Residue, then its C-alpha position, 0 to 999 in steps of 0.5 A: m439151386q444148384k450146377i452140375v457138370i457130367k462129362v459123357q462120351l459123345k460120339c455123335n448128334k445123334c448123342r449128345s441130343k440124347a444125352m440132352s433129353i435124359a438129362a432136362m427129363a430128370s426132375g427137379v432140372l430148371s436147363v440143360q446145355l452143351e459146355g468143353d471144348k469138343r460138346d462132350q459135358v452135360v451142363v445142369i442146373g436145378d433144383g434137388v436134382d439127383a446128380a448120381g442117379m443121373t449120370t449113372l443113367l446117362r451112363k447105360k443109356v449113353g456110353h462112359a459118364s463122369l460125375e465132374f462136380v457139383d457147386d451150389l448156385k447163390d439166387 
């Protein structure tokens, strides 16, 4: 299991919804949530998720996105 945090430049609620749906459609994703002070961090928990690919896809579809960190979770 991995925890992936991607910081995305989200301007409106529609952008937040779009980012959440894009992250949720990736294979291996178990949960997606928004965190941070401005709710600008997409936190993905899953198994075998391509973090770099997801960051690139969010960058293309939503706006500026940067991969903050990837962490292995203990079961």
